N, C-alpha and C positions, 0 to 999 in steps of 0.2 A: 543514494540519491532516490526519493519518493518520485512512481512514475504515475502518469495519469491512464486512466483506461475509460474507451469511448464505448458504452452498448446501449443502442439503442434511444442513440441520443443524450443519454444521462454520462455524466462523468464521476468516475468513482479513483480514487486514491491507493496506492498499492505500494507494501513496503517491497522493496527491491533484494531484502533480502529472504521473508518467507509467502511473501507473494499473495500475502491477505487483500483483502480488497475491503476501503473505509467509504463511506462518506465525505468525510470531512479530511481534508488537508492536515490540521491539526493530529488529527488520531495517527496518521500513517507514519508521520513523522517522529510519533511519543515508540508506537510501533519498531520504524526502524531502528531508532537509537537503542530500543531496548537489546534489539535482533543483534545490535553491532558489537554491544557491553558484554552480555552476559550467555551469546550465541545460543539461544533458546528465546521459547516465545512466552507471553506473560499472556496467563490466563484472562485477566483482567481490562485487557485492552483487545485483545483476539474477542470480547464481549459483543465489541463494538462492531465486528466485522461482517460483511454485506455478502461472502465469498471470497472465492479464492480462483488464481490464475493458475489454470492447468498446461495448459499451452505457451509457455513465455515465448518461443519464436516465432510464433505463427500471430500471437495478438498481437494490436496496433496498439504499441505503446508510445507514449513520446514525453522527456524530461519536464521535471516541474522545480522551475526555477522561482520558492519565495522571493516575493516582496518585499523584504527588511531591512 
């Protein structure tokens, strides 16, 4: 499940498995699918990352349910 993180009024999307942050929901979904399937990170997807969550339990996270 992709997570949304709010930092300084900006919204980022995070892969729940590796906790890397992305600006676009689709990229975070691709990352999460790769992580689930391969149990690793994809370097091409990680190039689009803008950061990583370090403290999962203290971050303000909400679940994102894409409209499809």
